[in-house]
C-alpha positions as a Python dict, from the first residue, in 0.01 Angstrom:
ca = {
    (1, 'X'): (0, 0, 0),
    (2, 'X'): (329, -189, 29),
    (3, 'X'): (359, -547, -69),
    (4, 'X'): (438, -656, 269),
    (5, 'X'): (94, -565, 387),
    (6, 'X'): (-104, -721, 104),
    (7, 'X'): (-360, -1001, 201),
    (8, 'X'): (-296, -1345, 50),
    (9, 'X'): (-604, -1346, -137),
    (10, 'X'): (-482, -1031, -335),
    (11, 'X'): (-160, -1178, -391),
    (12, 'X'): (-314, -1497, -538),
    (13, 'X'): (-554, -1296, -745),
    (14, 'X'): (-279, -1096, -894),
    (15, 'X'): (-87, -1415, -980),
    (16, 'X'): (-388, -1571, -1133),
    (17, 'X'): (-453, -1249, -1327),
    (18, 'X'): (-83, -1245, -1462),
    (19, 'X'): (-107, -1606, -1556),
    (20, 'X'): (-433, -1530, -1760),
    (21, 'X'): (-284, -1243, -1950),
    (22, 'X'): (23, -1465, -2024),
    (23, 'X'): (-219, -1740, -2153),
    (24, 'X'): (-420, -1490, -2366),
    (25, 'X'): (-96, -1355, -2507),
    (26, 'X'): (35, -1688, -2582),
    (27, 'X'): (-304, -1786, -2767),
    (28, 'X'): (-273, -1489, -2958),
    (29, 'X'): (78, -1567, -3064),
    (30, 'X'): (-32, -1924, -3144),
    (31, 'X'): (-306, -1811, -3370),
    (32, 'X'): (-69, -1583, -3556),
    (33, 'X'): (164, -1873, -3616),
    (34, 'X'): (-119, -2091, -3721),
    (35, 'X'): (-243, -1820, -3976),
    (36, 'X'): (105, -1778, -4104),
    (37, 'X'): (130, -2164, -4138),
    (38, 'X'): (-192, -2186, -4327),
    (39, 'X'): (-107, -1896, -4550),
    (40, 'X'): (222, -2058, -4649),
    (41, 'X'): (47, -2389, -4704),
    (42, 'X'): (-208, -2207, -4942),
    (43, 'X'): (102, -2042, -5132),
    (44, 'X'): (282, -2384, -5165),
    (45, 'X'): (-45, -2552, -5293),
    (46, 'X'): (-95, -2274, -5548),
    (47, 'X'): (265, -2312, -5652),
    (48, 'X'): (242, -2665, -5686),
    (49, 'X'): (-88, -2658, -5865),
    (50, 'X'): (83, -2407, -6107),
    (51, 'X'): (377, -2640, -6162),
    (52, 'X'): (152, -2944, -6200),
    (53, 'X'): (-39, -2763, -6469),
    (54, 'X'): (256, -2637, -6646),
    (55, 'X'): (506, -2931, -6610),
    (56, 'X'): (350, -3263, -6534),
    (57, 'X'): (-2, -3231, -6725),
    (58, 'X'): (56, -3230, -7078),
    (59, 'X'): (-259, -3391, -7241),
    (60, 'X'): (-138, -3398, -7588),
    (61, 'X'): (167, -3607, -7528),
    (62, 'X'): (-11, -3844, -7268),
    (63, 'X'): (-26, -4202, -7380),
    (64, 'X'): (-306, -4450, -7327),
    (65, 'X'): (-78, -4658, -7063),
    (66, 'X'): (-39, -4327, -6870),
    (67, 'X'): (-398, -4277, -6853),
    (68, 'X'): (-472, -4636, -6746),
    (69, 'X'): (-213, -4592, -6473),
    (70, 'X'): (-374, -4281, -6353),
    (71, 'X'): (-714, -4468, -6320),
    (72, 'X'): (-592, -4684, -6033),
    (73, 'X'): (-546, -4365, -5827),
    (74, 'X'): (-926, -4290, -5859),
    (75, 'X'): (-1012, -4618, -5691),
    (76, 'X'): (-966, -4657, -5320),
    (77, 'X'): (-688, -4887, -5206),
    (78, 'X'): (-940, -5117, -5019),
    (79, 'X'): (-1144, -5153, -5332),
    (80, 'X'): (-844, -5191, -5556),
    (81, 'X'): (-740, -5488, -5322),
    (82, 'X'): (-1064, -5632, -5342),
    (83, 'X'): (-1079, -5630, -5702),
    (84, 'X'): (-728, -5755, -5746),
    (85, 'X'): (-836, -6058, -5528),
    (86, 'X'): (-1153, -6139, -5721),
    (87, 'X'): (-955, -6092, -6059),
    (88, 'X'): (-684, -6344, -5942),
    (89, 'X'): (-958, -6596, -5810),
    (90, 'X'): (-1141, -6590, -6143),
    (91, 'X'): (-797, -6632, -6327),
    (92, 'X'): (-703, -6932, -6110),
    (93, 'X'): (-1038, -7076, -6150),
    (94, 'X'): (-1028, -7017, -6533),
    (95, 'X'): (-700, -7181, -6554),
    (96, 'X'): (-794, -7483, -6343),
    (97, 'X'): (-1100, -7513, -6563),
    (98, 'X'): (-900, -7484, -6875),
    (99, 'X'): (-652, -7769, -6774),
    (100, 'X'): (-938, -7989, -6662),
    (101, 'X'): (-1123, -7934, -6977),
    (102, 'X'): (-795, -8018, -7172),
    (103, 'X'): (-759, -8351, -6976),
    (104, 'X'): (-1126, -8423, -7037),
    (105, 'X'): (-1102, -8382, -7423),
    (106, 'X'): (-785, -8579, -7436),
    (107, 'X'): (-978, -8866, -7255),
    (108, 'X'): (-1268, -8834, -7484),
    (109, 'X'): (-1039, -8830, -7804),
    (110, 'X'): (-838, -9145, -7689),
    (111, 'X'): (-1147, -9341, -7611),
    (112, 'X'): (-1292, -9234, -7956),
    (113, 'X'): (-978, -9358, -8120),
    (114, 'X'): (-948, -9676, -7913),
    (115, 'X'): (-1334, -9783, -7949),
    (116, 'X'): (-1463, -9576, -8228),
    (117, 'X'): (-1223, -9664, -8502),
    (118, 'X'): (-1251, -10050, -8445),
    (119, 'X'): (-1621, -10027, -8427),
    (120, 'X'): (-1656, -9799, -8739),
    (121, 'X'): (-1428, -10053, -8928),
    (122, 'X'): (-1653, -10344, -8811),
    (123, 'X'): (-1971, -10149, -8910),
    (124, 'X'): (-1812, -10086, -9261),
    (125, 'X'): (-1714, -10449, -9301),
    (126, 'X'): (-2066, -10566, -9216),
    (127, 'X'): (-2207, -10330, -9465),
    (128, 'X'): (-1980, -10464, -9733),
    (129, 'X'): (-2075, -10830, -9653),
    (130, 'X'): (-2439, -10719, -9669),
    (131, 'X'): (-2404, -10566, -10006),
    (132, 'X'): (-2196, -10875, -10127),
    (133, 'X'): (-2468, -11113, -10026),
    (134, 'X'): (-2728, -10898, -10202),
    (135, 'X'): (-2516, -10919, -10524),
    (136, 'X'): (-2488, -11300, -10490),
    (137, 'X'): (-2864, -11315, -10433),
    (138, 'X'): (-2940, -11097, -10730),
    (139, 'X'): (-2693, -11309, -10961),
    (140, 'X'): (-2858, -11623, -10830),
    (141, 'X'): (-3191, -11499, -10910),
    (142, 'X'): (-3072, -11380, -11273),
    (143, 'X'): (-2927, -11738, -11338),
    (144, 'X'): (-3261, -11881, -11233),
    (145, 'X'): (-3437, -11646, -11462),
    (146, 'X'): (-3201, -11750, -11752),
    (147, 'X'): (-3265, -12136, -11681),
    (148, 'X'): (-3635, -12081, -11683),
    (149, 'X'): (-3626, -11854, -11988),
    (150, 'X'): (-3527, -12148, -12221),
    (151, 'X'): (-3843, -12327, -12335),
    (152, 'X'): (-3699, -12620, -12534),
    (153, 'X'): (-3478, -12894, -12412),
    (154, 'X'): (-3261, -12862, -12736),
    (155, 'X'): (-3139, -12528, -12652),
    (156, 'X'): (-3023, -12653, -12315),
    (157, 'X'): (-2662, -12742, -12308),
    (158, 'X'): (-2717, -13064, -12093),
    (159, 'X'): (-2986, -13193, -12316),
    (160, 'X'): (-2754, -13285, -12593),
}
């Protein structure tokens, strides 16, 4: 049979068959390329792991600061952002509270100086006055006792 006498359905089937063969061949080539890329990536990872183990990871010479800096990579970025926001909120609140408590203590101290010192001086003066009155009353009682203790009129200085 020559190509001129082929029915259209046979020609269409041959074209579809050729297209399928090309697609299968392209998929096989694509799979081979993907496998090669994956193999190269594995080799690169193994090499980078070896380099990391040999060059960058030196636990004997690692400082505490480096260890703390590495901890941040363990926590997810979203969680780190939330923690950072909470810490900044707490520090701002603490700073505000510290400032307000300082103002409050200043007010208490000045009030104590303005009212407390004069009040304490007044109370001290009142106590001294009470003590002085007690001394005078005791002296008056002692003088009365002395005057009543003399039995004769001769011994009294006014009687002569």
